[in-house]
LOFIDO-513391 format. One record per residue: x, y, z of N, C-alpha, C in turn. Coordinates in steps of 0.1 Angstrom, whole numbers. Atoms other than C-alpha are relative to their C-alpha. Layout:
<pts>
neast,nnorth,nup,caeast,canorth,caup,ceast,cnorth,cup
X,Y,Z,X,Y,Z,X,Y,Z
...
</pts>
This chain:
<pts>
neast,nnorth,nup,caeast,canorth,caup,ceast,cnorth,cup
-8,11,-14,980,1013,908,15,0,-7
-16,5,5,1016,1010,907,7,-15,4
-7,13,3,1039,982,901,-5,-11,11
5,12,-10,1040,964,932,-11,-2,7
17,6,-5,1001,965,940,1,-12,-11
0,13,10,1006,940,908,7,-8,0
-12,8,-9,1036,924,927,-4,-8,8
7,7,-16,1017,916,956,-11,-10,-8
10,8,5,989,902,935,5,-11,-10
-6,17,7,1014,877,913,6,-5,14
-8,7,-11,1035,871,951,-16,-14,7
7,7,-7,999,860,966,-6,-12,-8
8,11,3,983,838,936,12,-9,-5
-7,12,7,1018,822,929,6,-4,15
-1,7,-15,1023,815,971,-12,-14,-1
11,12,5,989,795,964,6,-11,-8
-3,8,11,1003,778,932,10,-12,8
-7,4,-11,1031,769,961,-4,-9,11
11,10,-8,1006,755,985,-1,-11,-2
5,12,4,989,734,961,6,-10,-3
-11,9,4,1018,721,944,9,-12,13
-3,7,-10,1029,709,981,-8,-9,8
6,14,-8,1002,693,993,-4,-8,-8
-4,10,7,1003,675,962,7,-14,0
-9,5,-1,1032,665,969,1,-13,13
1,4,-12,1026,655,1005,-9,-11,3
11,11,4,996,633,990,8,-18,0
-6,11,8,1022,610,977,10,-4,10
-9,8,-13,1044,601,1011,-7,-3,5
10,5,-10,1032,579,1033,-4,8,14
3,-5,-15,1018,591,1065,-7,10,-5
6,-13,5,998,617,1044,-12,-9,-2
15,6,10,960,608,1039,-4,8,-16
0,-5,16,951,617,998,-13,8,6
13,-6,0,916,623,1010,3,18,4
-5,-15,-6,930,651,1035,8,12,-5
-9,-7,8,955,665,1013,-10,7,-8
10,-8,9,927,669,989,-9,8,3
10,-5,-5,904,683,1009,9,15,6
-6,-9,-4,932,710,1021,2,7,-11
-1,-6,12,942,715,981,-13,9,0
11,-6,10,904,723,974,-6,17,13
1,-10,-10,903,749,1008,10,11,-5
-10,-9,2,936,763,994,-4,14,-10
3,-6,12,921,769,962,-12,10,2
14,-12,-2,885,785,974,10,11,5
-3,-14,-3,908,809,994,5,7,-10
-9,-8,16,930,823,962,-7,-2,-5
8,-6,10,899,825,945,-6,10,8
6,-7,-10,884,844,972,8,13,2
-12,-12,-4,918,866,981,-1,8,-12
-2,-7,14,923,874,941,-11,3,-5
17,-12,5,886,885,936,2,7,3
-4,-12,-10,891,906,963,10,6,-5
-11,-11,2,922,922,954,-1,7,-14
2,-4,17,912,920,917,-9,16,0
5,-9,3,884,941,922,2,15,12
-8,-14,-5,898,968,947,8,6,-10
-9,-5,11,925,971,918,-12,7,-12
4,-4,4,899,974,896,-9,16,-2
9,-9,-7,877,1002,915,15,9,-4
-12,-11,2,913,1022,917,3,3,-17
-6,-1,14,921,1014,879,-10,11,-3
7,-3,6,888,1024,869,-2,18,7
-3,-15,-5,890,1060,887,9,10,-2
-13,-8,5,926,1069,876,-6,1,-14
3,-2,13,909,1063,838,-7,11,1
10,-10,3,884,1085,845,7,16,1
-11,-15,-4,909,1115,860,6,-1,-12
-12,-2,10,934,1109,833,-8,6,-14
8,-1,8,900,1111,807,-4,14,2
6,-10,2,889,1141,818,12,13,3
-11,-7,4,925,1159,822,4,-1,-12
-5,-2,14,929,1151,788,-10,7,-6
9,-5,3,894,1162,778,2,15,3
5,-12,-1,897,1194,791,15,4,-8
-9,-7,11,933,1198,776,-3,3,-15
5,-1,10,916,1194,744,-8,11,-6
11,-14,0,889,1219,750,13,8,-1
-9,-11,-4,917,1243,760,13,1,-13
-9,-2,13,940,1234,726,-9,6,-8
8,-1,8,906,1238,707,-3,16,-2
7,-20,-4,900,1277,720,10,6,2
-14,-5,4,937,1283,707,-3,6,-11
</pts>
């Protein structure tokens, strides 16, 4: 996987952290019900967990396939070198 994929994963995670902190700060201000803000933080945490889990699973599949491809290439090169 290329670096931008990991940067996007990091950005998604950072975005959810911003949401969590913003909702916590709003809960301390008049007019915002703490219970509602806590509920929204929980919902955001659930969304973050599901999103990051999905993204990580897609990355894992791609990285595993890439590792397999590179391993086959290395073994073929080693066999070729042994035959020389």
